[in-house]
Structure formats: C-alpha cells, structure tokens
C-alpha positions in Angstrom: 0.0 0.0 0.0 1.6 3.3 -1.1 -0.9 5.4 0.7 0.1 7.1 3.9 -0.7 10.2 5.9 1.0 13.4 4.9 3.3 14.8 7.5 4.4 18.4 7.3 8.0 19.1 8.2 9.3 22.6 8.7 13.0 23.3 8.6 14.1 26.4 10.5 17.4 28.1 10.8 19.2 27.8 14.2 18.7 30.7 16.6 22.2 32.0 16.0 25.4 31.4 14.1 28.1 29.2 15.6 31.0 31.1 17.1 34.5 31.5 15.5 36.0 28.7 17.6 33.7 25.8 16.3 34.2 23.0 15.8 35.6 22.8 19.4 33.5 19.9 20.6 36.2 17.6 21.7 39.8 17.7 23.0 41.1 16.9 19.5 39.3 19.9 18.0 39.7 22.3 20.9 40.6 25.9 20.3 43.6 27.5 22.1 43.4 30.4 24.6 46.4 32.4 25.8 47.0 33.6 29.4 45.4 37.1 30.1 43.0 36.8 27.1 39.3 36.6 26.7 37.3 34.8 24.0 33.6 35.0 23.2 31.8 31.6 22.6 28.2 30.4 22.3 26.4 27.1 22.4 24.3 27.4 19.2 25.0 23.9 18.0 25.7 21.9 21.2 26.4 22.2 25.0 30.1 21.6 25.1 33.1 23.7 24.1 36.7 22.5 24.7 39.6 25.0 25.0 43.3 24.2 25.6 45.7 26.3 27.5 49.4 26.0 27.9 50.8 27.7 31.0 53.6 30.1 30.2 54.8 30.1 33.8 54.2 27.9 36.9 51.5 29.3 39.2 47.8 29.4 39.9 45.5 30.2 37.0 41.9 31.2 37.0 39.4 30.4 34.2 36.2 32.4 34.2 33.0 31.8 32.1 30.7 34.7 32.3 27.2 35.3 31.0 24.4 37.4 32.5 21.8 34.7 32.7 23.7 31.6 34.0 27.2 30.6 33.0 28.5 27.3 31.9 30.6 25.2 34.2 34.3 24.6 33.7 36.2 21.4 34.3 40.0 21.6 34.1 41.8 18.5 32.8 45.4 17.5 32.5 47.2 17.1 29.1 45.6 13.7 28.6 42.2 15.4 28.6 40.8 12.8 31.0 42.6 13.3 34.3 41.1 16.1 36.4 43.7 18.8 37.3 44.2 19.6 41.0 41.6 22.3 41.4 42.1 25.0 44.0 38.4 26.0 43.8 35.5 25.7 41.4 32.3 27.5 41.9 29.5 29.7 40.5 29.6 33.2 42.0 26.9 35.8 42.0 28.0 39.4 41.7 26.9 42.6 40.0 23.9 41.0 38.2 26.0 38.4 36.4 26.7 34.8 37.4 30.3 33.9 36.5 31.7 30.4 36.9 35.3 30.2 38.0 37.8 27.4 38.4 41.4 27.9 39.6 44.2 25.3 39.5 47.9 24.9 39.9 49.6 24.8 36.5 53.2 23.9 35.6 55.0 26.0 33.0 54.8 24.4 29.5 52.0 21.9 30.4 48.8 22.0 28.4 45.5 21.9 30.2 42.0 21.3 28.7 39.0 23.3 29.8 35.8 21.5 29.3 33.1 24.2 29.2 29.7 22.6 29.7 26.4 24.4 29.3 24.1 21.4 29.5 22.3 22.8 32.6 21.4 26.1 30.8 21.2 25.0 27.1 17.4 25.4 26.5 17.2 28.8 28.2 20.5 30.1 26.8 20.8 28.5 23.4 22.5 31.1 21.2 23.5 33.3 24.1 27.2 34.2 24.1 29.5 33.8 27.1 33.0 35.1 27.6 35.9 32.8 28.7 38.9 34.3 30.3 42.1 32.6 31.5 44.5 34.6 33.7 47.3 34.0 36.1 46.0 34.6 39.6 48.5 36.3 41.9 48.1 35.5 45.6 47.0 38.6 47.5 49.3 40.4 50.0 47.3 39.0 53.0 48.1 35.3 52.6 48.4 33.2 54.5 45.1 34.2 56.2 43.2 30.9 55.9 42.5 30.2 59.5 41.4 32.1 62.7 45.0 32.0 63.9 46.5 33.5 60.7 44.0 36.3 60.2 45.5 39.6 59.3 44.2 42.8 60.9 42.0 45.3 59.0 42.4 48.9 59.8 39.3 51.1 60.1 38.7 53.0 56.8 41.5 51.2 54.9 40.5 49.2 51.8 41.9 45.7 51.5 42.0 43.9 48.2 41.9 40.1 48.5 41.2 37.2 46.3 40.7 33.5 46.5 43.2 32.3 44.0 44.7 29.6 46.2 41.8 28.7 48.4 38.3 29.5 49.5 39.1 31.0 52.9 40.2 34.4 54.1 40.0 35.4 57.7 40.1 39.0 58.8 41.0 40.2 62.3 38.8 43.1 63.5 39.9 45.0 66.6 37.1 47.1 68.2 
C-alpha cells in the first residue's frame, strides 16, 4: 500500500550562528586560549566547548566563564584530557547582576590543560547566548596566609583591602574594636 498520511516538516534556521571557535566539541578539535586573554563563545550547536591552555609560567591560573543569565561550568583536565587537574576551587559566583563560573588550578609551565566548558544545565534557556571565557594567572594577595582564625590579618578602620581566593576559599580578617 503506497498510501500514507501526509506529515508536514518545517525546517528552520538555528537561533544563532556558531562562534568562531567551532568545531571545538572535543579535546582533539579544541581551540587554544592564551593567558590574560578573553574569548567569546556560544552554544548554538551543542552544549560543550573545549579549550586548551598552555601555562607560560608555573602558578595558579583562573578560568572564568561569564554570561548574565547563567554561566556554563568549567572542568579543568590535565594534558591527557581525561585526568582532572588539581583544582584550587571551582564555583559559581553571583556578583553585579552576572553569574560567573570560576575554576582555579595549579599549573606547571609548559604543560597543556584542557578546559571543558559545559552548558548542558542552561542549554534550553541560553541557546544562542554568548558567554566570555577568560584565563589569567592569579597572583596571591598580600594578606596570605590568612586561611584560619590563627593566621587572620588585621583590618584597619577605613582602609580598603583587596583580597582574592586564588589559592583557596578562605580568608580570615581580624577586626579589633
């Protein structure tokens, strides 16, 4: 019987154009990013972007994915693209109306690391929405080591202190009344 119901199929264009770094969907096709640089990516065609980074000097590096309506997560992997790097911290932060996702890790000069940027949790709501990816060396602030009650550094009244969490999640501040 050659008779069947007619099914109408509509083909529509994707909601956006793929970014300049596609096809970056696996470690083998990953794009490269340099220290102290920022790239703009999107997830028009899929939920994963892979980026490789070679550390110019040994130290702590910080990768940040940022988009105003929910950022993709970042997993840092060693040069084999399967072994997780020793992460200092990895978390989604909320500040200033944006929700950046940050991961910091100890890198060795000359070693290549893979950043797996995963947007699967936000894909339906953010399809086609660009995010920025930045990798930078994170210099430990002048107040370290201040990771415990016993090592807290004093804060003077009216004096601004600039701190970061490059090497850990904890900063203790001593307040004298």
